[in-house]
C-alpha positions as CSV (number, residue, x, y, z in Angstrom):
1,X,-20.9,14.2,-17.4
2,X,-23.0,16.1,-15.0
3,X,-22.3,17.0,-11.4
4,X,-23.3,13.8,-9.8
5,X,-20.1,13.8,-7.6
6,X,-20.2,17.4,-6.5
7,X,-19.3,17.4,-2.7
8,X,-17.4,14.0,-3.2
9,X,-13.8,13.8,-2.3
10,X,-11.8,11.0,-3.9
11,X,-8.3,9.7,-3.1
12,X,-6.4,8.1,-6.0
13,X,-3.3,6.1,-5.4
14,X,-0.2,6.3,-7.6
15,X,2.8,4.2,-7.0
16,X,6.3,5.7,-6.6
17,X,6.9,4.1,-10.0
18,X,5.1,1.7,-12.3
19,X,1.4,2.8,-12.3
20,X,-0.2,2.3,-15.6
21,X,-0.9,5.9,-16.9
22,X,-4.2,5.3,-18.6
23,X,-5.6,3.4,-15.6
24,X,-4.7,6.5,-13.5
25,X,-5.7,9.3,-15.8
26,X,-9.0,8.0,-17.2
27,X,-10.7,7.1,-13.9
28,X,-9.3,10.4,-12.4
29,X,-10.7,12.4,-15.3
30,X,-14.1,10.6,-15.1
31,X,-14.7,11.4,-11.4
32,X,-13.4,15.0,-11.8
33,X,-15.7,15.4,-14.9
34,X,-18.6,14.3,-12.6
35,X,-17.7,17.0,-10.1
36,X,-15.5,15.2,-7.6
37,X,-12.5,16.7,-5.9
38,X,-9.5,14.3,-6.3
39,X,-6.3,14.1,-4.3
40,X,-3.3,12.1,-5.7
41,X,-1.8,10.0,-2.9
42,X,1.5,8.1,-2.9
43,X,4.4,7.1,-0.6
44,X,5.7,10.7,-0.6
45,X,4.8,14.0,-2.1
46,X,6.5,15.3,-5.2
47,X,6.5,14.1,-8.8
48,X,5.8,10.5,-9.8
49,X,6.3,9.1,-13.3
50,X,3.6,6.7,-14.7
51,X,4.3,4.0,-17.3
52,X,2.6,2.9,-20.5
53,X,2.3,-0.8,-21.2
54,X,4.1,-1.5,-17.9
55,X,7.5,-0.6,-19.5
56,X,7.6,2.7,-21.4
57,X,8.0,5.9,-19.3
58,X,4.9,7.9,-19.2
59,X,4.0,11.4,-17.9
60,X,4.8,12.7,-14.5
61,X,2.1,13.6,-12.0
62,X,2.1,15.7,-8.8
63,X,1.5,13.8,-5.6
64,X,-0.5,16.0,-3.1
65,X,-0.3,13.9,0.0
66,X,1.6,10.9,1.3
67,X,-0.1,7.7,2.5
68,X,1.2,8.4,6.0
69,X,-0.5,11.8,6.1
70,X,-4.1,10.7,5.4
71,X,-6.9,8.5,6.6
72,X,-10.0,7.1,4.9
73,X,-12.0,9.5,7.2
74,X,-11.0,12.4,4.9
75,X,-12.4,10.9,1.7
76,X,-15.7,9.6,0.3
77,X,-14.1,7.1,-2.2
78,X,-10.9,5.5,-3.3
79,X,-9.4,4.7,-6.8
80,X,-6.5,2.2,-7.2
81,X,-5.0,1.9,-10.7
82,X,-3.0,-1.0,-11.9
83,X,0.3,-1.6,-13.6
84,X,2.1,-4.7,-12.4
85,X,5.1,-2.9,-10.9
86,X,3.0,-0.1,-9.4
87,X,0.5,-2.5,-7.9
88,X,3.3,-4.6,-6.4
89,X,4.8,-1.4,-4.8
90,X,1.4,-0.4,-3.4
91,X,0.8,-3.7,-1.8
92,X,4.2,-3.6,-0.2
93,X,3.5,-0.2,1.4
94,X,2.0,-0.7,4.9
95,X,0.4,2.8,5.0
96,X,-1.3,2.2,1.6
97,X,-2.6,-1.2,2.7
98,X,-3.9,0.3,6.0
99,X,-5.8,3.0,4.1
100,X,-7.4,0.4,1.8
101,X,-8.4,-1.6,4.9
102,X,-10.0,1.6,6.4
103,X,-12.0,2.3,3.3
104,X,-13.3,-1.3,3.2
105,X,-14.1,-1.4,6.9
106,X,-16.0,1.9,6.5
107,X,-18.0,0.5,3.5
108,X,-16.8,3.3,1.3
109,X,-16.7,2.7,-2.4
110,X,-13.5,1.6,-4.0
111,X,-12.6,1.4,-7.7
112,X,-9.7,-1.0,-8.6
113,X,-8.5,-2.0,-12.0
114,X,-6.0,-4.5,-13.5
115,X,-3.3,-5.5,-11.0
116,X,-4.7,-3.1,-8.4
117,X,-6.5,-5.9,-6.5
118,X,-3.2,-7.1,-5.1
119,X,-3.6,-4.2,-2.6
120,X,-7.0,-5.5,-1.7
121,X,-5.6,-9.0,-1.1
122,X,-2.8,-7.6,1.0
123,X,-5.4,-5.6,3.0
124,X,-7.3,-8.8,3.6
125,X,-10.6,-7.4,2.4
126,X,-11.6,-9.8,-0.5
127,X,-12.9,-12.7,1.5
128,X,-16.5,-13.4,0.5
129,X,-16.5,-10.9,-2.3
130,X,-16.7,-11.3,-6.0
131,X,-14.3,-9.3,-8.2
132,X,-12.2,-9.4,-11.3
133,X,-8.7,-8.3,-12.2
134,X,-5.9,-9.0,-14.6
135,X,-6.2,-12.7,-15.1
136,X,-2.8,-13.5,-13.4
137,X,-4.2,-12.4,-10.1
138,X,-7.1,-14.9,-10.0
139,X,-5.3,-17.4,-7.8
140,X,-4.3,-14.7,-5.3
141,X,-7.9,-13.5,-5.1
142,X,-9.2,-17.1,-4.6
143,X,-6.5,-17.9,-2.0
144,X,-7.6,-14.7,-0.1
145,X,-11.2,-16.0,0.0
146,X,-12.6,-14.0,-2.9
147,X,-14.5,-15.3,-6.0
148,X,-12.7,-14.3,-9.2
149,X,-14.8,-13.9,-12.4
150,X,-13.7,-12.9,-15.9
151,X,-16.0,-10.0,-16.6
152,X,-15.5,-6.5,-17.9
153,X,-16.6,-4.8,-14.7
154,X,-17.8,-6.3,-11.4
155,X,-19.5,-4.6,-8.5
156,X,-19.8,-6.1,-5.1
157,X,-21.2,-3.8,-2.4
158,X,-19.4,-0.7,-3.7
159,X,-16.2,-2.4,-4.7
160,X,-15.8,-1.9,-8.5
161,X,-13.2,-4.0,-10.3
162,X,-12.1,-4.4,-13.9
163,X,-9.6,-6.5,-15.8
164,X,-7.4,-4.1,-17.9
165,X,-7.4,-0.9,-19.9
166,X,-9.8,-2.3,-22.5
167,X,-12.5,-2.2,-19.8
168,X,-11.9,1.5,-18.9
169,X,-15.1,2.9,-20.4
170,X,-17.3,0.5,-18.4
171,X,-15.1,0.8,-15.3
172,X,-15.2,4.6,-15.3
173,X,-19.0,4.7,-15.8
174,X,-19.6,2.2,-13.0
175,X,-17.1,4.0,-10.7
176,X,-19.0,7.3,-11.0
177,X,-22.3,5.5,-10.4
178,X,-21.0,3.7,-7.3
179,X,-19.2,6.7,-5.9
180,X,-22.5,8.7,-6.3
181,X,-24.3,6.0,-4.2
182,X,-21.7,6.4,-1.4
183,X,-21.3,4.0,1.5
184,X,-22.7,0.5,0.9
């Protein structure tokens, strides 16, 4: 990819455990390849282990900042990977949820895949928006006032969502495009 995201700073969440590795690494690599600077954010700094297929231990990744140490003002865009366990941990973290809310209120682009939209639901930012996710989240999204659709990638005013790892190529391409556009 070219340098369409030079001068763009992206926060990417990783749960203390349970983030699906490919949903973390591929979007991170895509925005970095496009020139973005990416910070890995979690509940606390240190090493975090991802998972493969929600169960098998994956690689470990270095967390650069804790949720409590940052604000959306410091970043241009946000990435939230999935993994059922990881997404559940993220939505239970008040600081992570507050950051998501700040990004949404500032109309900054957000890329979310698979079970990641649980954090959007918890932040109360899906009402009136169209998105997709892992199919088991559709009732949660509808109950929160969103419209759920079964599509590979959905964009709604800078919010990019996809269903699962099979959608990663389209998701990553659309994330780079929306992050380049900036605020919506």
